[in-house]
C-alpha positions as a Markdown table, in Angstrom:
| # | Residue | x | y | z |
|---|---|---|---|---|
| 1 | Met | 57.9 | 5.9 | -59.1 |
| 2 | Ser | 58.2 | 9.3 | -57.9 |
| 3 | Lys | 59.5 | 9.9 | -54.5 |
| 4 | Leu | 58.0 | 12.7 | -52.4 |
| 5 | Ser | 59.0 | 13.9 | -48.8 |
| 6 | Val | 56.1 | 14.7 | -46.7 |
| 7 | Tyr | 56.1 | 16.4 | -43.3 |
| 8 | Val | 54.0 | 14.7 | -40.6 |
| 9 | Pro | 53.9 | 16.2 | -37.1 |
| 10 | Asp | 55.6 | 13.9 | -34.5 |
| 11 | Asp | 52.5 | 13.7 | -32.3 |
| 12 | Leu | 50.2 | 13.0 | -35.3 |
| 13 | Leu | 52.5 | 10.0 | -36.5 |
| 14 | Thr | 52.7 | 8.8 | -32.8 |
| 15 | Gln | 48.8 | 8.9 | -32.5 |
| 16 | Ala | 48.4 | 7.1 | -35.8 |
| 17 | Arg | 51.0 | 4.4 | -34.9 |
| 18 | Ala | 49.3 | 4.0 | -31.5 |
| 19 | Ala | 46.1 | 3.5 | -33.2 |
| 20 | Asp | 47.5 | 1.1 | -35.9 |
| 21 | Pro | 50.8 | -0.4 | -34.9 |
| 22 | Glu | 51.2 | -1.8 | -38.4 |
| 23 | Leu | 50.7 | 1.5 | -40.0 |
| 24 | Asn | 52.6 | 2.0 | -43.3 |
| 25 | Pro | 52.6 | 5.9 | -43.8 |
| 26 | Ser | 53.5 | 5.6 | -47.5 |
| 27 | Gln | 50.5 | 3.4 | -48.2 |
| 28 | Ala | 48.2 | 5.5 | -45.9 |
| 29 | Leu | 49.0 | 8.5 | -48.0 |
| 30 | Gln | 48.7 | 6.7 | -51.3 |
| 31 | Asp | 45.3 | 5.5 | -50.4 |
| 32 | Ala | 44.1 | 8.9 | -49.1 |
| 33 | Leu | 45.3 | 10.6 | -52.4 |
| 34 | Arg | 43.6 | 7.8 | -54.5 |
| 35 | Ala | 40.3 | 8.3 | -52.5 |
| 36 | Arg | 40.4 | 12.1 | -53.2 |
| 37 | Leu | 41.1 | 11.7 | -56.9 |
| 38 | Val | 38.7 | 8.8 | -57.7 |
| 39 | Asp | 35.7 | 10.7 | -56.4 |
| 40 | Arg | 36.3 | 13.8 | -58.5 |
| 41 | Arg | 37.5 | 12.1 | -61.8 |
| 42 | Ala | 34.8 | 9.3 | -61.6 |
| 43 | Arg | 32.1 | 11.8 | -61.1 |
| 44 | Pro | 32.7 | 15.0 | -63.1 |
| 45 | Tyr | 29.1 | 16.1 | -62.3 |
| 46 | Ala | 30.0 | 16.2 | -58.6 |
| 47 | Gln | 30.8 | 19.8 | -58.4 |
| 48 | Val | 29.8 | 22.0 | -55.5 |
| 49 | Ser | 28.3 | 25.4 | -56.0 |
| 50 | Asp | 29.3 | 28.3 | -53.7 |
| 51 | Val | 25.9 | 28.2 | -52.2 |
| 52 | Leu | 26.2 | 24.5 | -51.3 |
| 53 | Arg | 29.7 | 25.0 | -50.1 |
| 54 | Gln | 28.5 | 27.6 | -47.7 |
| 55 | Gln | 25.7 | 25.3 | -46.6 |
| 56 | Lys | 28.3 | 22.6 | -46.1 |
| 57 | Glu | 30.4 | 24.9 | -44.0 |
| 58 | Thr | 27.4 | 25.8 | -41.8 |
| 59 | Ala | 26.6 | 22.1 | -41.4 |
| 60 | Glu | 30.2 | 21.3 | -40.4 |
| 61 | Arg | 30.2 | 24.2 | -37.8 |
| 62 | Leu | 26.9 | 22.7 | -36.4 |
| 63 | Val | 28.1 | 19.2 | -36.2 |
| 64 | Leu | 31.5 | 20.5 | -34.7 |
| 65 | Asp | 29.5 | 22.2 | -32.1 |
| 66 | Arg | 27.6 | 19.0 | -31.3 |
| 67 | Val | 30.8 | 17.1 | -31.2 |
| 68 | Thr | 32.3 | 19.7 | -28.8 |
| 69 | Glu | 29.3 | 19.5 | -26.6 |
| 70 | Ala | 29.4 | 15.7 | -26.4 |
| 71 | Tyr | 33.2 | 15.7 | -25.7 |
| 72 | Gly | 32.5 | 18.1 | -22.9 |
| 73 | His | 29.9 | 15.8 | -21.3 |
| 74 | Gly | 32.3 | 13.0 | -21.4 |
| 75 | Tyr | 34.9 | 15.3 | -19.9 |
| 76 | Ala | 32.6 | 16.3 | -17.0 |
| 77 | His | 32.0 | 12.6 | -16.3 |
| 78 | Gly | 35.7 | 11.9 | -16.4 |
| 79 | Leu | 36.3 | 14.8 | -13.9 |
| 80 | Phe | 33.4 | 13.4 | -11.7 |
| 81 | Phe | 35.1 | 10.0 | -11.7 |
| 82 | Ala | 38.5 | 11.6 | -11.0 |
| 83 | Gln | 37.1 | 13.0 | -7.8 |
| 84 | Ala | 36.1 | 9.8 | -6.5 |
| 85 | Leu | 39.2 | 7.6 | -7.4 |
| 86 | Pro | 42.0 | 6.5 | -5.3 |
| 87 | Trp | 45.6 | 7.0 | -6.7 |
| 88 | Asp | 46.0 | 3.4 | -7.7 |
| 89 | Ala | 43.0 | 3.6 | -10.0 |
| 90 | Phe | 44.8 | 6.4 | -11.9 |
| 91 | Glu | 47.9 | 4.3 | -12.1 |
| 92 | Asp | 46.0 | 1.3 | -13.4 |
| 93 | Phe | 44.3 | 3.5 | -16.1 |
| 94 | Arg | 47.8 | 4.8 | -17.0 |
| 95 | Ala | 49.1 | 1.2 | -17.1 |
| 96 | Ala | 46.2 | 0.3 | -19.5 |
| 97 | Gly | 47.6 | 3.0 | -21.8 |
| 98 | Trp | 44.6 | 5.2 | -21.1 |
| 99 | Asp | 42.4 | 2.6 | -22.9 |
| 100 | Leu | 39.0 | 3.2 | -21.3 |
| 101 | Arg | 37.6 | -0.1 | -22.3 |
| 102 | Ala | 40.5 | -2.0 | -20.8 |
| 103 | Trp | 40.5 | -0.2 | -17.7 |
| 104 | Ala | 36.7 | 0.0 | -17.1 |
| 105 | Ser | 36.4 | -3.8 | -17.8 |
| 106 | Asp | 38.8 | -4.5 | -14.8 |
| 107 | Phe | 37.6 | -1.7 | -12.7 |
| 108 | Asp | 35.2 | -3.8 | -10.4 |
| 109 | Asp | 37.9 | -6.5 | -9.9 |
| 110 | His | 40.1 | -4.0 | -8.1 |
| 111 | Glu | 37.5 | -3.0 | -5.5 |
| 112 | Tyr | 38.9 | 0.5 | -5.2 |
| 113 | Ser | 38.2 | 2.4 | -2.2 |
| 114 | Ile | 35.9 | 5.1 | -3.7 |
| 115 | Val | 35.2 | 8.5 | -2.3 |
| 116 | Asn | 31.6 | 9.4 | -3.3 |
| 117 | Pro | 31.8 | 12.9 | -4.8 |
| 118 | Thr | 28.3 | 13.6 | -3.8 |
| 119 | Asp | 28.8 | 12.7 | -0.1 |
| 120 | Asp | 29.0 | 15.8 | 1.9 |
| 121 | Glu | 31.4 | 14.2 | 4.4 |
| 122 | Arg | 33.4 | 12.5 | 1.6 |
| 123 | Arg | 33.8 | 9.3 | 3.5 |
| 124 | Glu | 36.3 | 6.9 | 2.0 |
| 125 | Gly | 36.1 | 3.1 | 2.0 |
| 126 | Gln | 33.2 | 2.7 | -0.2 |
| 127 | Ser | 33.7 | 0.1 | -2.9 |
| 128 | Leu | 31.4 | 1.3 | -5.7 |
| 129 | Gly | 31.5 | -0.7 | -8.9 |
| 130 | Trp | 31.8 | 1.0 | -12.3 |
| 131 | Lys | 28.0 | 1.0 | -13.1 |
| 132 | Glu | 27.3 | 2.2 | -9.6 |
| 133 | Leu | 29.7 | 5.2 | -9.8 |
| 134 | Leu | 28.3 | 5.9 | -13.3 |
| 135 | Gly | 24.8 | 5.9 | -11.7 |
| 136 | Val | 25.9 | 8.4 | -9.3 |
| 137 | Ala | 27.3 | 10.6 | -12.0 |
| 138 | Trp | 24.2 | 10.4 | -13.9 |
| 139 | Glu | 22.2 | 11.7 | -11.0 |
| 140 | Gln | 24.6 | 14.8 | -11.0 |
| 141 | Leu | 25.4 | 15.1 | -14.8 |
| 142 | Glu | 23.7 | 14.6 | -18.2 |
| 143 | Ile | 23.6 | 10.9 | -19.4 |
| 144 | Ile | 26.2 | 10.0 | -21.9 |
| 145 | Pro | 26.1 | 7.0 | -24.3 |
| 146 | Thr | 27.6 | 3.8 | -23.1 |
| 147 | Asp | 27.8 | 0.3 | -24.4 |
| 148 | Thr | 26.1 | -2.7 | -22.7 |
| 149 | Asp | 28.8 | -2.9 | -20.1 |
| 150 | Gly | 28.2 | 0.8 | -19.1 |
| 151 | Ile | 31.6 | 2.0 | -20.6 |
| 152 | Pro | 31.2 | 5.3 | -22.4 |
| 153 | Val | 31.5 | 5.2 | -26.1 |
| 154 | Gly | 32.1 | 7.7 | -29.1 |
| 155 | Val | 33.2 | 11.2 | -28.5 |
| 156 | Pro | 32.1 | 11.2 | -24.8 |
| 157 | Ala | 34.5 | 8.4 | -24.1 |
| 158 | Glu | 37.3 | 10.5 | -25.6 |
| 159 | Gly | 36.4 | 13.3 | -23.2 |
| 160 | Phe | 36.0 | 11.0 | -20.2 |
| 161 | Ala | 39.6 | 9.4 | -20.8 |
| 162 | Asp | 41.2 | 12.9 | -21.4 |
| 163 | Ala | 39.6 | 14.2 | -18.3 |
| 164 | Val | 41.0 | 11.5 | -16.0 |
| 165 | Arg | 44.5 | 11.6 | -17.9 |
| 166 | Asp | 44.5 | 15.3 | -17.6 |
| 167 | Val | 43.9 | 15.1 | -13.8 |
| 168 | Trp | 46.6 | 12.4 | -13.4 |
| 169 | Glu | 49.1 | 14.5 | -15.4 |
| 170 | Gly | 48.2 | 17.6 | -13.3 |
| 171 | Ala | 48.8 | 15.8 | -10.1 |
| 172 | Gln | 52.1 | 14.2 | -11.4 |
| 173 | Ala | 53.3 | 17.7 | -12.4 |
| 174 | Val | 52.6 | 19.0 | -8.8 |
| 175 | Arg | 54.3 | 15.8 | -7.4 |
| 176 | Thr | 57.4 | 16.4 | -9.6 |
| 177 | Ser | 57.5 | 20.0 | -8.8 |
| 178 | Glu | 57.2 | 19.5 | -5.0 |
| 179 | Arg | 60.1 | 16.7 | -5.2 |
| 180 | Ser | 62.4 | 19.0 | -7.2 |
| 181 | Val | 61.7 | 21.9 | -4.7 |
| 182 | Ala | 62.5 | 19.5 | -1.9 |
| 183 | Gly | 65.6 | 18.2 | -3.7 |
| 184 | Thr | 64.4 | 14.5 | -4.1 |
| 185 | Glu | 64.1 | 12.6 | -7.3 |
| 186 | Pro | 60.8 | 11.1 | -8.5 |
| 187 | Glu | 60.2 | 7.5 | -7.5 |
| 188 | Glu | 61.4 | 4.9 | -9.8 |
| 189 | Gly | 58.7 | 3.8 | -12.1 |
| 190 | Ser | 56.6 | 6.9 | -11.7 |
| 191 | Ala | 55.8 | 8.7 | -14.8 |
| 192 | Thr | 56.2 | 12.4 | -15.1 |
| 193 | Ser | 54.5 | 12.9 | -18.4 |
């Protein structure tokens, strides 16, 4: 059997292993190569003309625009939630490995002190549940797809989780920067990445 060295960016391999901890990169590459070869060899008639190739590229751009829009809607919802959350909610999401389903499933059990982003006085102390906060978001933003538990799904879920994580990371960067200026070390257990 021939051996081949393949370059895989560290972040891609990390993401792939996070998605599938039992990933065998060699087997995954072999499967991908077989899938590409079988289709073309088994169907010699499956040739795409230049006109069809251009139509495919147009369709891909259109779908990518739709995916980008869906991601943006989810990101907007994540930013809306981020404005309402107390710090411990961010820490709980981080502790859940930024797994939106795991975090959202336990959200109501924590009875977080929520700041309603639509309240002009921004009173703290409200204990809005997940679905209540999502309902408030839907009054302000475009509705995004959710499952029966009200947890965002698909590409909007990716945008949602990325937004909350981005806000947390931004806040962490400021905290770390302020501590280094003040000459203090970050608290033990606090993440800086």
